[in-house]
C-alpha positions in Angstrom: -14.6 8.5 8.2 -13.9 8.1 11.9 -14.1 11.2 14.0 -13.6 11.5 17.8 -15.2 14.6 19.1 -17.3 15.7 22.0 -20.0 17.4 19.9 -21.4 17.5 16.3 -20.7 21.1 15.5 -18.7 22.1 12.4 -17.2 25.6 12.1 -15.7 27.8 9.4 -12.1 28.8 9.8 -13.2 32.4 10.5 -15.3 31.2 13.4 -12.4 29.2 14.8 -10.1 32.2 14.6 -12.8 34.2 16.4 -13.1 31.5 19.1 -9.4 31.5 19.6 -9.3 35.3 19.9 -12.2 35.2 22.3 -10.5 32.7 24.5 -7.4 34.9 24.6 -9.5 37.9 25.4 -11.1 36.1 28.3 -7.7 35.7 30.0 -6.2 32.5 28.6 -2.7 33.4 27.3 -2.1 32.5 23.6 1.0 30.5 24.5 -1.0 28.5 27.0 -3.4 27.5 24.2 -0.4 26.6 22.1 1.1 24.4 24.8 -2.3 22.7 25.3 -2.4 22.0 21.5 1.1 20.6 21.5 0.5 18.4 24.5 -2.8 17.1 23.0 -1.1 16.1 19.8 1.9 14.6 21.6 -0.4 12.4 23.8 -2.3 11.3 20.7 0.9 10.4 18.9 2.2 8.3 21.8 -1.2 6.6 22.1 -1.0 5.4 18.5 2.8 5.0 18.3 4.0 4.3 21.8 7.7 3.9 21.1 8.6 6.0 18.0 12.1 5.5 16.7 12.1 9.1 15.7 9.7 12.0 15.5 10.2 14.4 12.7 8.2 17.6 12.9 7.9 19.8 9.8 7.3 23.3 11.0 6.3 26.4 9.2 5.5 29.8 10.7 2.6 31.0 12.7 0.6 29.2 15.3 0.6 25.9 13.4 4.4 25.9 13.4 4.4 26.9 17.0 2.3 23.9 17.9 4.9 21.7 16.3 7.8 23.3 18.3 5.9 22.6 21.5 5.4 18.9 20.5 9.0 18.6 19.7 10.1 20.1 23.0 7.8 17.7 24.9 9.3 14.7 23.0 12.8 15.9 24.0 11.8 16.2 27.6 10.8 12.5 27.4 14.1 11.6 25.8 12.4 10.5 22.6 14.5 11.1 19.5 13.1 14.2 17.7 14.0 16.6 15.0 12.4 19.7 13.5 12.6 20.4 9.8 12.3 24.1 9.7 10.7 25.9 6.7 10.8 29.4 8.4 14.0 30.4 10.2 13.6 31.0 13.9 14.6 34.6 13.7 11.7 35.2 11.3 9.1 33.9 13.8 7.1 36.2 16.1 4.6 36.0 19.0 3.7 32.7 20.4 5.4 30.8 17.6 8.7 32.5 18.5 8.2 31.6 22.2 7.5 27.9 21.2 10.6 27.8 19.0 12.7 29.1 22.0 11.1 26.4 24.1 12.3 23.7 21.6 15.8 25.2 21.5 15.9 25.2 25.3 15.0 21.5 25.3 17.9 20.9 22.8 15.7 19.7 19.9 17.6 19.1 16.7 16.5 21.8 14.3 17.4 21.3 10.6 16.8 24.1 8.1 14.8 23.1 5.0 17.8 23.7 2.7 19.7 21.0 4.6 16.8 18.6 5.3 16.8 14.9 4.3 13.6 12.9 4.2 13.3 10.8 7.4 13.7 7.1 6.8 12.0 5.9 10.0 9.6 6.9 12.8 6.6 9.2 12.7 6.2 12.5 10.9 4.2 15.4 12.4 2.9 18.0 9.9 2.8 21.6 11.2 3.7 23.3 7.9 0.5 25.3 7.2 -2.6 25.8 9.3 -6.1 26.9 8.5 -5.1 30.4 7.5 -3.7 29.2 4.1 -4.7 31.5 1.2 -4.0 30.7 -2.4 -1.8 27.9 -3.6 1.0 26.4 -1.5 4.3 28.1 -2.1 7.0 26.1 -3.9 9.2 25.3 -0.8 6.2 24.1 1.2 5.0 22.1 -1.8 8.4 20.4 -1.9 8.2 19.7 1.9 4.7 18.2 1.4 5.9 15.9 -1.3 8.8 14.8 0.9 6.3 13.9 3.6 4.1 12.0 1.3 6.8 9.9 -0.4 8.3 8.9 2.9 5.7 6.2 3.4 5.9 6.9 7.2 2.9 7.4 9.5 1.8 11.1 9.5 0.1 13.0 12.2 -1.3 16.4 11.0 -1.8 19.1 13.6 -5.1 21.0 13.2 -5.3 20.3 9.5 -3.3 18.5 6.8 -1.2 21.2 5.2 -2.6 22.4 1.9 -6.2 21.5 2.7 -8.8 24.3 2.8 -10.4 24.3 6.2 -13.7 25.7 4.9 -14.2 23.7 1.7 -12.1 20.5 1.8 -10.5 21.6 -1.5 -6.7 21.2 -2.2 -4.4 24.2 -2.8 -1.9 22.7 -5.1 -0.4 20.1 -2.8 -1.6 18.5 0.4 -0.3 16.2 3.1 -1.9 12.8 3.3 -2.2 12.2 7.0 -3.1 9.0 8.9 -4.2 10.9 12.0 -5.4 14.5 12.3 -5.8 16.2 15.7 -7.7 19.5 15.2 -8.1 22.2 17.8 -10.9 24.3 19.3 -13.6 23.2 16.8 -14.0 20.8 13.9 -13.4 22.6 10.7 -16.0 21.7 8.1 -13.4 21.2 5.4 -12.0 18.2 7.2 -15.2 16.2 6.6 -16.1 16.8 3.0 -14.5 17.1 -0.4 -10.9 15.8 -0.3 -10.9 16.2 3.5 -11.9 12.6 4.4 -9.2 11.1 2.1 -6.4 13.4 3.4 -7.2 13.5 7.2 -7.3 9.9 8.1 -8.8 9.5 11.6 -9.8 12.8 13.1 -9.6 13.8 16.8 -10.8 17.0 18.3 -9.2 18.8 21.3 -11.2 21.9 22.4 -8.1 23.0 24.4 -10.3 23.3 27.5 -11.8 26.5 26.3 -14.9 27.3 28.5 -18.3 26.5 27.1 -19.5 30.1 27.3 -16.9 31.0 24.7 -18.3 28.5 22.2 -21.8 30.0 22.8 -20.7 33.1 20.9 -20.4 31.3 17.6 -23.3 29.4 15.9 -21.9 26.4 14.0 -22.3 26.6 10.3 -22.9 22.9 9.9 -23.2 19.7 11.9 -22.3 16.1 11.7 -25.2 13.7 11.2 -25.4 10.6 13.4 -27.9 7.8 12.7 -28.7 7.1 16.4 -30.0 10.7 16.7 -31.9 10.8 13.4 -33.7 7.5 14.0 -35.9 9.4 16.4 -37.5 11.1 13.5 -39.3 7.9 12.5 -42.8 7.5 14.1 -43.3 4.4 16.2 -45.4 1.7 14.7 -48.6 0.9 16.5 -49.6 -2.7 17.2 -52.7 -2.4 14.9 -50.8 -0.8 12.0 -51.6 -1.7 8.4 -49.8 -1.1 5.2 -51.8 2.0 4.4 -50.2 3.7 7.4 -46.8 3.6 5.9 -47.4 5.1 2.5 -47.0 4.2 -1.1 -43.8 4.8 -3.0 -44.0 4.9 -6.8 -40.6 4.5 -8.6 -40.5 5.8 -12.1 -37.6 4.8 -14.4 -35.9 2.0 -16.1 -35.8 2.9 -19.7 -34.7 0.2 -22.2 -31.5 -1.4 -21.0 -31.7 0.2 -17.5 -34.1 -2.0 -15.6 -31.7 -2.8 -12.8 -31.8 0.7 -11.4 -35.6 0.7 -10.7 -35.3 -2.8 -9.2 -32.7 -1.7 -6.7 -34.6 1.5 -5.8 -37.9 -0.4 -5.3 -36.3 -3.1 -3.2 -34.6 -0.4 -1.1 -37.9 1.4 -0.6 -39.6 -1.9 0.5 -36.7 -2.6 3.0 -36.9 1.0 4.1 -40.3 0.5 5.6 -42.8 1.7 2.9 -46.2 0.1 3.1 -46.5 -0.3 -0.6 -44.0 0.0 -3.4 -44.9 0.2 -7.1 -42.8 0.7 -10.2 -43.6 2.3 -13.6 -41.1 1.2 -16.1 -40.6 0.0 -19.7 -42.8 -3.2 -20.2 -39.7 -5.4 -20.8 -38.5 -5.0 -17.2 -41.7 -6.1 -15.4 -40.9 -9.8 -15.3 -37.4 -9.2 -13.9 -38.8 -7.0 -11.2 -41.4 -9.5 -10.1 -38.8 -12.3 -10.1 -36.4 -10.4 -8.0 -39.0 -9.0 -5.5 -42.6 -10.2 -5.9 -43.7 -7.7 -3.2 -43.3 -4.9 -5.8 -46.3 -3.9 -7.9 -44.7 -3.5 -11.4 -46.5 -1.9 -14.3 -45.2 -1.5 -17.8 -45.9 1.9 -19.3 -45.1 2.8 -22.9 -46.1 6.5 -22.7 -46.9 9.4 -20.4 -50.6 8.8 -21.0 -50.3 5.3 -19.6 -48.5 6.6 -16.6 -51.3 9.0 -15.9 -53.5 6.3 -14.4 -50.9 5.4 -11.8 -50.3 8.9 -10.4 -53.3 9.3 -8.2 -52.2 6.5 -5.8 -48.7 7.2 -4.4 -47.8 9.1 -1.3 -44.4 9.9 -2.8 -42.8 9.6 -6.3 -39.2 8.7 -6.9 -38.1 9.4 -10.4 -34.7 9.1 -12.0 -33.3 5.6 -11.4 -32.5 4.3 -14.9 -34.7 6.9 -16.4 -32.6 7.6 -19.4 -32.7 10.6 -21.8 -35.2 9.4 -24.4 -38.6 10.8 -25.4 -40.1 8.2 -23.1 -38.0 9.5 -20.3 -39.1 13.1 -20.8 -42.7 12.1 -20.9 -42.3 10.3 -17.6 -40.7 13.3 -15.9 -43.2 15.8 -17.4 -46.1 13.8 -16.0 -44.5 13.3 -12.6 -43.8 17.0 -12.1 -47.5 17.7 -12.5 -48.2 15.8 -9.3 -48.5 17.6 -6.0 -47.1 14.7 -3.9 -43.5 14.9 -2.6 -40.9 14.0 -5.3 -37.4 12.5 -5.0 -35.4 13.3 -8.1 -32.2 11.5 -9.0 -29.9 10.7 -12.0 -31.4 11.5 -15.4 -34.4 13.2 -13.9 -31.9 15.9 -12.8 -30.1 15.9 -16.1 -33.3 16.4 -18.1 -34.3 19.2 -15.8 -30.9 20.8 -16.3 -31.4 20.9 -20.1 -34.4 23.1 -19.6 -36.5 21.7 -22.4 -39.1 19.6 -20.6 -39.8 22.3 -18.0 -38.4 25.5 -19.4 -39.7 27.7 -16.5 -39.0 25.5 -13.5 -40.2 27.0 -10.3 -39.0 26.1 -6.8 -41.2 23.9 -4.7 -41.0 22.9 -1.1 -41.8 19.2 -1.3 -39.1 17.8 -3.6 -35.7 16.4 -2.8 -32.8 16.6 -5.3 -30.0 14.1 -4.9 -27.2 15.1 -7.3 -23.6 14.0 -7.4 -21.2 16.9 -8.3 -21.5 16.4 -12.0 -25.3 16.6 -11.9 -25.1 19.5 -9.5 -22.9 21.4 -11.9 -25.3 20.8 -14.8 -28.2 22.1 -12.6 -26.3 25.2 -11.6 -24.7 25.8 -15.0 -21.1 25.4 -13.6 -18.4 22.8 -13.9 -17.9 19.8 -11.7 -14.6 21.3 -10.6 -16.4 24.5 -9.5 -18.9 22.4 -7.5 -16.1 20.5 -5.7 -14.1 23.7 -5.1 -16.8 24.8 -2.5 -19.3 22.1 -1.9 -21.0 24.1 0.8 -21.6 27.1 -1.5 -22.8 24.7 -4.3 -25.3 23.1 -2.0 -26.6 26.5 -0.8 -27.0 27.6 -4.4 -28.9 24.4 -5.3 -31.3 24.8 -2.4 -31.8 28.5 -3.1 -32.5 27.9 -6.8 -34.8 24.9 -6.5 -36.2 25.0 -2.9 -37.1 21.9 -1.0 -34.1 19.8 0.1 -31.0 18.6 -1.5 -28.2 16.0 -0.9 -24.9 16.8 -2.6 -23.4 13.3 -2.8 -19.8 12.3 -2.4 -17.3 11.8 0.4 -18.9 13.8 3.2 -22.3 14.1 1.6 -23.9 17.4 2.4 -27.6 17.8 3.2 -29.7 20.9 3.4 -33.3 22.0 3.4 -35.4 25.0 4.1 -34.3 25.1 7.8 -30.9 26.3 6.6 -29.1 23.8 8.8 -26.4 22.0 6.8 -25.8 18.4 7.8 -22.6 16.4 6.9 -22.6 12.6 6.6 -19.4 11.4 8.0 -20.3 7.7 7.7 -19.7 5.7 4.5 -16.6 4.2 2.8 -14.9 4.0 -0.6 -16.7 0.7 -1.3 -19.7 2.9 -2.1 -18.0 4.1 -5.3 -19.9 1.7 -7.5 -23.0 1.7 -9.8 -26.4 1.5 -8.2 -25.6 3.2 -4.8 -27.6 6.3 -5.8 -30.6 4.1 -6.8 -30.6 2.5 -3.4 -30.5 5.8 -1.7 -33.4 7.1 -3.8 -35.5 4.2 -2.7 -34.6 4.7 0.9 -35.6 8.4 0.7 -38.9 7.6 -0.9 -39.7 5.1 1.9 -38.9 7.6 4.6 -41.1 10.3 3.1 -43.9 7.7 2.6 -43.7 7.1 6.4 -44.4 10.7 7.2 -41.0 12.5 7.2 -40.6 15.8 5.5 -38.2 16.0 2.5 -35.5 17.6 4.7 -35.9 15.0 7.5 -35.8 12.2 5.0 -32.7 13.6 3.4 -30.9 13.8 6.7 -31.9 10.4 7.9 -31.8 8.7 4.5 -28.3 9.8 3.6 -26.9 8.8 7.0 -28.8 5.5 7.0 -27.5 4.7 3.5 -23.9 5.4 4.5 -24.2 3.5 7.8 -25.6 0.4 6.0 -22.7 0.5 3.6 -20.3 0.6 6.5 -21.9 -2.5 8.0 -21.9 -4.3 4.7 -18.3 -3.5 4.2 -17.4 -4.9 7.6 -18.8 -8.3 6.5 -18.0 -8.3 2.8 -15.1 -5.8 2.4 -15.0 -2.6 0.5 -13.5 -3.7 -2.8 -16.3 -5.4 -4.8 -19.1 -4.1 -2.5 -22.4 -4.0 -4.5 -25.2 -1.6 -4.1 -27.6 -4.5 -3.4 -25.3 -5.8 -0.6 -26.3 -2.9 1.6 -30.1 -3.3 1.3 -30.5 -6.0 4.1 -28.6 -3.7 6.5 -31.1 -0.9 5.9 -34.0 -2.7 7.5 -31.7 -4.0 10.3 -30.6 -0.4 11.2 -34.2 0.8 11.2 -35.2 -1.6 13.9 
């Protein structure tokens, strides 16, 4: 997801409303902020579509609709063909929205009531139907307008947020505009960057409307974007006389019968992620394949938890879950691993077994483990549905971290990361090519390598999730997204760490 913004802060909708109110209280008239928003969006539109055949602005009520009327008036001043499709009659508008509507009328903008509207056949559409104050599902007439926008197949610029998208959670309220560009105002809303947000927003631009910095100091952002260039500073420098023991030992446990590929990918990713030593404990039948693929890995076949015991006094960190399965062997592996005091990375079936509550019925939080669930696994861990997880990914992540301690990555578009610091990070890198088997195994290996090199579980989660997504972006540039394999991104991991 491409985002152009001057800072990394992400805000709740309540915070953005508070910042807007504070700016007005400081002496900036509300209509002035609306005009700034309209101009910022108009300039962005012309930058991407320099000579639009027609601009069609869908306007609702409130400030979002007012922003649209300002844009339409500016277009008319430039003699660009423009029309407003009006969902709320002008005489029903109030405040700054009514003033903006009158500005558009003054500039002789063509205004078409919704009941008489025809879908535009050409030009660019601007979505100003519903802003960040949406509560409940979209009303029928607005849903119909959203559908008209989406079936037009024209380029769409959303102002502040695509209509129908929840600015806090990234969930959809019945129907949502699918935008190509989104220009958001004052602060980045966290719902733009996770859940359905990345798919609906297209490329995102922030205009802070020239609100003074001291206004922003009144609100502490609820989350932040994660950027690889900043997070790489967490890795310690390598001294000239370093040896392999300085960079830790990752033990990957997994690969039940028929699932050997998962541990191979995790182990190779751990090696490429900079771990000094990488070993694998797996079903004996997978050992030869591991050594053939990557002879640097120390592979041991273990048929029982007792055989695993002898390997557990060596690693700096244990990664358990890739290809682990749900058999009696799998449960023995997990039970033994959980008895170790070293940091743990838990993924895939390790999480599913924990969620069942049989192997460890009285699971207690601990500070040195890292959970990496996708929404389905997160739902099982929390005893809720996948749909409930996705309805509010931020709340689900907070519940995971509170219940289990340590750190957690809630995977998906706009992966969320949290730890005991309480700071939520959002990964805005990555692409749809990552929706393929094995990507989570590669991530687990990367996380193990970073912890082995001295990072805390929270630091590893932030850097590892961002590194994984950035490597996938680089691989997709060379290979393409469709058909991208998990192993394709591993070479880029080591390149990005240089």
